[in-house]
C-alpha positions in Angstrom: 122.8 100.0 73.1 121.3 97.3 75.5 117.3 97.4 77.2 118.7 98.0 80.9 120.7 100.8 79.2 117.4 102.6 78.0 115.5 101.6 80.6 117.9 103.2 82.6 117.4 106.2 80.9 113.8 105.9 80.6 113.2 105.4 84.2 116.0 108.3 84.5 113.7 110.5 82.3 110.7 109.9 84.5 112.2 110.4 87.7 113.5 113.6 86.2 111.0 115.1 84.5 108.3 115.0 87.2 110.3 116.6 89.4 111.6 119.5 86.8 107.9 120.3 86.4 107.1 119.6 89.9 109.3 122.6 91.0 112.1 124.9 89.1 109.6 124.5 86.3 106.1 124.2 87.5 105.5 128.0 88.6 106.6 130.0 85.0 104.8 126.6 82.8 101.7 127.3 85.4 102.5 131.3 83.8 102.5 130.0 80.4 99.8 127.6 80.0 97.6 128.2 83.0 96.6 124.8 85.4 95.0 122.8 83.1 97.5 123.3 80.2 99.8 122.5 83.3 98.0 119.4 83.9 97.8 117.9 80.7 101.8 118.4 80.2 102.4 116.8 83.2 100.6 113.8 82.7 101.7 113.7 79.3 105.5 113.1 80.5 104.5 111.2 83.7 102.6 108.9 82.1 104.8 108.3 78.6 108.3 108.0 80.2 106.7 105.8 82.9 105.1 103.9 80.7 108.1 103.8 77.7 109.5 102.0 81.4 106.7 99.7 81.9 107.3 98.3 78.3 111.5 98.3 78.8 110.8 96.2 81.7 107.9 93.6 80.1 110.7 93.3 78.0 113.9 92.4 79.6 113.8 88.2 80.8 114.3 87.9 84.8 117.5 87.8 85.8 117.1 86.4 89.6 120.3 87.6 91.2 119.6 86.5 94.9 116.6 84.4 96.6 115.3 85.6 99.8 114.2 83.2 102.8 110.6 82.1 103.7 110.6 85.1 106.8 111.1 87.7 104.7 109.4 87.2 102.1 106.3 86.9 104.5 107.3 90.5 106.0 107.6 91.8 102.8 104.4 90.8 102.6 103.2 92.6 106.1 104.9 95.4 104.8 102.6 95.6 101.3 99.8 95.9 103.5 101.1 99.0 105.7 101.8 100.5 102.0 98.0 99.8 101.3 97.3 101.2 104.8 99.1 104.2 103.5 98.9 104.8 100.7 94.8 104.7 101.2 94.8 107.3 104.0 97.2 109.2 102.2 93.6 110.0 99.2 91.0 109.7 102.4 92.6 113.1 104.6 93.7 116.0 103.2 97.7 116.0 103.3 99.1 119.3 105.0 102.1 118.5 103.2 100.8 118.9 99.8 101.2 122.3 98.0 97.8 124.8 98.3 96.6 123.0 101.1 96.4 124.2 104.8 99.1 123.7 106.8 97.2 124.4 110.3 96.0 121.5 112.8 96.7 119.1 114.6 97.9 116.2 111.6 95.4 113.0 112.1 95.5 109.8 111.0 98.5 108.4 109.0 99.5 111.4 108.7 100.8 110.7 113.0 102.8 107.5 111.1 104.6 109.9 108.9 103.7 113.4 106.9 104.2 111.9 103.6 102.0 108.4 103.8 101.8 108.4 99.4 105.2 108.6 99.0 106.0 106.2 101.9 103.8 104.0 99.7 105.6 103.7 97.1 108.5 103.7 98.1 107.8 100.6 100.4 106.6 99.5 97.0 110.3 99.5 95.3 112.0 98.5 98.6 109.7 95.0 98.8 109.5 94.5 94.9 113.6 95.2 94.9 114.3 92.0 97.2 111.9 89.8 96.2 112.3 90.0 91.9 116.2 90.5 92.7 116.6 91.3 89.3 118.0 93.8 87.6 115.1 94.7 85.1 113.4 95.6 88.8 116.4 97.0 90.2 116.6 99.6 87.6 112.7 100.3 87.8 112.0 99.6 92.0 114.8 101.9 92.2 113.7 104.5 89.8 110.8 104.9 92.1 111.9 104.7 95.2 114.4 107.7 94.8 111.7 109.6 93.5 109.5 108.6 96.2 111.7 110.4 99.3 113.8 112.9 97.5 110.3 114.1 96.4 108.9 114.3 99.9 112.2 116.0 100.7 112.1 118.8 98.0 107.7 118.8 98.7 108.9 119.5 102.6 111.8 121.9 101.5 109.0 123.5 99.3 106.3 123.8 101.6 108.3 125.4 104.6 109.4 127.9 102.4 106.5 128.9 101.2 103.7 128.3 104.2 105.7 129.4 107.5 103.3 127.6 109.5 104.5 124.5 107.9 106.8 124.6 109.9 104.8 123.1 112.9 103.8 120.6 111.7 107.0 119.0 110.3 108.0 119.4 114.3 104.4 117.7 115.4 105.5 114.6 112.7 108.1 112.5 111.5 109.7 112.2 108.3 110.1 108.0 108.5 107.3 106.4 109.8 106.9 106.1 112.9 109.9 108.9 113.6 107.3 111.0 115.5 106.3 108.6 118.3 110.3 107.7 118.1 111.2 110.9 119.2 108.4 111.7 120.9 106.4 114.3 118.9 103.3 111.4 119.3 102.8 109.0 121.9 102.6 105.6 120.5 99.2 105.6 120.6 98.8 107.8 117.5 100.3 105.8 115.4 96.6 104.0 114.9 96.2 104.7 110.5 92.4 105.5 111.4 88.8 103.2 110.7 88.7 104.1 107.4 93.3 103.5 106.0 92.8 100.9 108.0 89.7 98.6 106.4 90.6 100.8 102.9 94.2 99.3 103.0 93.1 96.0 103.7 90.2 95.9 101.2 93.0 97.8 98.6 96.2 94.7 100.0 93.1 91.8 99.3 92.9 93.2 95.8 96.5 93.3 95.3 97.0 89.2 96.2 94.1 88.4 94.0 95.4 90.7 91.1 99.0 90.1 91.8 99.1 86.6 89.7 96.9 87.8 86.8 98.8 90.6 85.9 102.1 89.7 86.8 102.0 86.1 86.2 103.6 85.4 89.5 101.8 85.1 93.6 102.8 87.3 95.7 102.9 84.8 98.9 106.2 82.7 99.4 106.1 79.3 98.0 106.2 76.1 99.6 
């Protein structure tokens, strides 16, 4: 069995494990194991499968399939800044899209840009790395994360809407795709401001990623030449 086939199996196990444990298996496992036991099981499965995929990715030599022009590369850099802002905004304010969080009140911060800011930060990361890395191993790894992020967000909407009728109002006031609420007139364009904490925090995170990327990966994320 080839290394790329093993990588496909590993990332598929990561995606499938997340979806199964987050949705159909969550309730029965929490009932049997308790919330703490379920969290431990979920963490072991997620970290184990993702770690396996990461080790396989590192073992496969890169084989570039295409190159992108400098303007596209710079556009990807800007997208990563946007992803960093979405991520910081997702962890610094309660998100009504998450199970257990109240669905009432007006959306704020990055939730007015997309109701799934964390998932979209992962999805943007995946698209950027597919475009810039352009090798089969990254297509598989990042493609799995992209699938998980967007499919998981859609599943999250359906689960929350079924469990909390008030969540329909949150969905009506927000957009799934970034800036979709503004395009469809659900939010004014002035609401696309992510807020001070998300904005400054995202810039700080982006700066850390720029500095750390060559040390962690061995490549600068900025266009060369």
